C-alpha positions in Angstrom: -18.2 -89.9 -47.5 -16.9 -87.1 -45.0 -17.9 -86.5 -41.1 -19.4 -83.3 -42.5 -21.2 -84.2 -45.8 -23.2 -87.1 -43.3 -23.9 -84.6 -41.2 -25.3 -81.5 -43.4 -27.1 -84.6 -46.0 -28.8 -85.8 -42.3 -29.5 -82.0 -41.7 -31.1 -81.4 -45.0 -33.0 -84.2 -44.6 -34.4 -83.2 -40.9 -35.0 -80.2 -41.9 -37.3 -81.2 -44.4 -39.3 -83.4 -42.5 -39.7 -80.2 -40.6 -40.4 -77.9 -43.4 -43.5 -80.4 -44.4 -46.3 -82.5 -43.0 -46.3 -80.5 -39.5 -50.1 -79.2 -39.7 -52.6 -81.4 -40.8 -55.8 -80.5 -42.6 -58.9 -82.4 -41.0 -61.0 -82.6 -44.5 -65.6 -83.4 -43.6 -65.3 -86.5 -46.3 -62.5 -87.9 -43.4 -59.4 -87.5 -45.3 -56.0 -86.6 -43.4 -53.8 -84.2 -45.4 -50.1 -83.9 -44.1 -48.7 -79.8 -45.0 -47.8 -76.9 -44.2 -49.8 -74.4 -43.3 -49.2 -70.7 -45.4 -52.7 -68.8 -44.6 -55.7 -69.1 -43.4 -57.7 -66.7 -44.7 -62.3 -66.0 -44.7 -63.4 -68.6 -47.7 -59.8 -70.3 -47.9 -57.2 -72.7 -46.6 -53.6 -72.0 -48.4 -50.9 -75.0 -47.8 -47.9 -76.1 -49.3 -47.0 -80.3 -49.5 -43.9 -81.8 -49.2 -43.5 -84.1 -52.1 -43.9 -80.0 -54.6 -41.8 -77.1 -54.6 -43.0 -74.4 -52.0 -43.5 -72.4 -54.5 -46.6 -74.1 -55.8 -49.3 -73.1 -52.7 -52.0 -75.0 -52.7 -55.8 -74.1 -51.1 -59.0 -75.7 -50.2 -62.5 -74.2 -48.8 -62.6 -73.7 -45.2 -66.9 -75.1 -45.7 -64.9 -79.0 -46.4 -62.9 -79.3 -43.1 -63.5 -79.9 -39.7 -60.7 -78.7 -38.7 -56.8 -78.9 -38.1 -54.7 -79.8 -35.9 -51.1 -78.0 -35.9 -46.7 -79.0 -35.9 -47.7 -78.1 -31.9 -51.2 -79.8 -31.0 -52.5 -76.3 -31.3 -56.5 -77.6 -33.2 -58.0 -75.0 -35.0 -62.1 -76.0 -35.8 -64.1 -74.6 -38.8 -67.8 -74.0 -39.2 -69.9 -72.3 -41.4 -70.2 -68.5 -41.1 -73.9 -69.2 -41.4 -74.1 -71.6 -38.7 -71.8 -69.8 -36.3 -73.7 -69.4 -33.2 -70.4 -66.9 -32.7 -72.4 -64.6 -35.5 -75.9 -64.6 -33.7 -74.3 -63.1 -29.9 -75.9 -60.1 -30.0 -79.5 -62.1 -30.5 -82.6 -62.5 -28.7 -82.8 -66.6 -28.0 -86.1 -67.0 -26.6 -90.0 -65.3 -27.1 -93.2 -64.8 -25.3 -95.9 -65.5 -27.5 -100.2 -65.0 -27.8 -102.6 -66.4 -30.2 -103.0 -62.8 -30.9 -106.6 -63.5 -32.3 -107.1 -66.7 -29.8 -109.7 -65.9 -27.4 -113.2 -64.9 -30.7 -112.8 -67.9 -30.8 -113.3 -69.1 -26.8 -109.4 -69.1 -25.5 -106.7 -67.7 -24.6 -103.8 -69.1 -26.1 -99.8 -68.6 -24.8 -96.6 -70.1 -26.0 -92.6 -70.2 -25.1 -90.1 -70.3 -28.4 -86.4 -71.3 -27.2 -83.2 -71.3 -30.0 -81.2 -74.2 -29.6 -79.1 -73.5 -32.4 -79.2 -71.7 -35.5 -82.0 -73.2 -37.2 -82.8 -74.9 -34.3 -85.5 -73.6 -32.0 -88.7 -75.7 -30.2 -91.9 -74.1 -28.7 -94.3 -75.1 -26.1 -98.4 -74.0 -26.7 -100.3 -74.1 -23.6 -104.1 -72.9 -24.3 -106.9 -72.2 -21.5 -110.0 -73.2 -23.3 -113.0 -71.1 -21.6 -111.1 -68.1 -21.3 -112.3 -65.4 -24.5 -115.2 -65.4 -26.4 -118.0 -68.4 -25.8 -119.9 -66.7 -29.0 -121.3 -70.8 -29.6 -123.1 -71.1 -25.9 -120.4 -74.0 -25.4 -120.0 -72.8 -22.1 -116.8 -74.6 -21.7 -113.0 -75.4 -19.7 -110.3 -76.8 -20.5 -107.0 -77.0 -21.6 -104.9 -78.3 -24.4 -100.9 -78.3 -24.8 -98.4 -78.5 -27.6 -95.1 -78.9 -28.6 -93.1 -78.7 -31.6 -89.8 -78.9 -32.6 -88.8 -76.0 -35.5 -86.9 -77.2 -38.7 -85.9 -73.1 -40.1 -85.2 -72.7 -44.2 -81.5 -71.6 -44.8 -80.3 -70.0 -48.7 -80.5 -72.5 -51.5 -76.5 -71.8 -51.6 -74.7 -69.6 -49.7 -72.4 -66.6 -50.4 -69.7 -65.2 -47.9 -70.7 -64.0 -45.2 -74.3 -64.6 -45.0 -75.7 -65.6 -42.3 -79.8 -65.6 -41.4 -81.0 -61.7 -40.8 -82.0 -63.4 -36.9 -82.4 -66.8 -35.4 -85.4 -67.1 -34.5 -86.8 -65.6 -37.9 -87.7 -67.0 -41.2 -89.8 -69.4 -42.5 -89.6 -72.9 -40.3 -91.5 -76.6 -40.7 -92.3 -77.8 -38.2 -94.0 -81.7 -36.2 -96.0 -80.7 -33.4 -98.0 -83.0 -31.5 -101.3 -81.7 -29.3 -103.4 -83.2 -26.7 -106.9 -81.5 -25.0 -109.3 -82.1 -22.8 -112.2 -79.5 -22.0 -116.1 -79.8 -20.7 -119.1 -78.0 -22.6 -122.4 -78.4 -22.9 -124.0 -79.8 -25.7 -128.0 -80.6 -26.6 -128.9 -84.0 -27.8 -132.8 -84.3 -29.9 -134.8 -87.2 -29.6 -137.4 -87.5 -32.0 -140.2 -88.8 -30.4 -142.6 -89.9 -33.6 -144.9 -86.5 -32.8 -142.1 -84.7 -32.5 -138.8 -83.5 -31.4 -137.1 -82.8 -27.6 -134.2 -80.9 -26.7 -131.6 -81.5 -22.8 -128.8 -79.6 -22.7 -125.9 -82.2 -20.7 -122.9 -81.6 -19.7 -120.0 -83.9 -21.8 -115.8 -84.8 -21.7 -114.2 -84.3 -25.0 -110.6 -86.2 -24.8 -108.3 -85.5 -27.8 -104.9 -84.9 -29.8 -103.0 -84.8 -33.2 -100.7 -85.2 -34.9 -99.6 -82.0 -37.2 -96.7 -80.6 -39.5 -96.9 -76.9 -39.0 -95.4 -74.6 -41.6 -95.2 -71.2 -41.4 -93.5 -68.0 -41.4 -91.7 -66.3 -37.8 -91.4 -62.1 -38.6 -88.5 -60.5 -35.6 -87.9 -57.1 -36.0 -85.9 -55.2 -34.1 -84.5 -58.0 -32.2 -87.5 -57.6 -30.2 -90.6 -57.7 -31.5 -92.2 -61.1 -33.1 -95.2 -61.8 -35.0 -95.6 -65.5 -36.0 -97.9 -67.0 -38.9 -98.8 -70.7 -38.9 -100.7 -73.9 -41.1 -100.8 -77.5 -39.9 -102.9 -80.6 -41.0 -102.6 -83.5 -40.2 -104.4 -87.0 -38.3 -106.0 -86.2 -35.2 -109.0 -88.3 -33.1 -111.1 -87.2 -30.2 -113.8 -88.9 -28.0 -117.2 -87.7 -26.8 -120.8 -88.5 -28.1 -121.2 -85.1 -30.0 -119.8 -84.5 -32.5 -117.3 -81.7 -32.4 -114.5 -81.1 -34.7 -114.0 -78.0 -33.2 -111.5 -78.6 -30.3 -110.6 -75.2 -29.7 -106.2 -75.6 -31.0 -107.4 -77.7 -33.9 -109.9 -78.8 -35.4 -110.1 -82.8 -36.0 -112.7 -84.5 -38.2 -115.9 -87.5 -37.5 -113.3 -91.0 -36.8 -114.8 -91.7 -40.5 -112.2 -88.9 -41.7 -109.6 -88.3 -39.1 -107.2 -85.5 -40.6 -106.7 -82.2 -38.0 -105.7 -78.8 -39.3 -104.5 -76.4 -36.4 -103.8 -72.2 -37.8 -103.6 -68.7 -36.1 -100.9 -65.8 -36.2 -98.9 -65.4 -32.8 -97.1 -62.1 -31.9 -94.3 -62.0 -28.7 -92.2 -60.7 -27.3 -88.0 -61.3 -27.5 -85.6 -61.7 -24.5 -82.2 -63.0 -23.4 
């Protein structure tokens, strides 16, 4: 074979190798597609495969891709628009709240919520027992704390460009733990046979719960929040006298150690 034909053949092989198998598409199932990227659209990637004619164009949904590794070593990662943090840069991601009705029940409760990423946030609560209306004349004083991790519901299906109206808005499920301690006045009744007598004494109560809280939070104008919730779980309580209401939650007696909570919080958002 003539030298110039050999050189032409080698050039053709090198050109074909360079034309194809330059780029790599890494799928979420760890499959690698060696190809030549032709187009990166809003929803899909279009490419050629070396074993087919360049006239044959293949495509793959961007939601199935982790990243593209280009011939020059550059990488391009992909993420669902629904959970892409870049879509929520203008969202305020912190909220200071107050339980709107808590002062009517003998305490004042504050909460702080911070977004970690789309569909995830954490919330810490502090309740000051005694800072409110003492309707039962229990003269209570103490504190309770709660900590929860929120899973904010996303849509059952996705459309192009869909995203949360606000990163902290929506229905949610929140596993939550709580601990509380307070002192209060209680009355001990005694039966003397010929009559009853009562004695007021000071009692210390320590309690805690593990609950699953379900709620919904609305965000208005990226500044104001309304959060309605209800929870159920298990709890415990110390103290000689039985009292189910522990200000931040209610705990039944030892024979039926269920715990409940509900509330309506309003809050202010900030960066």
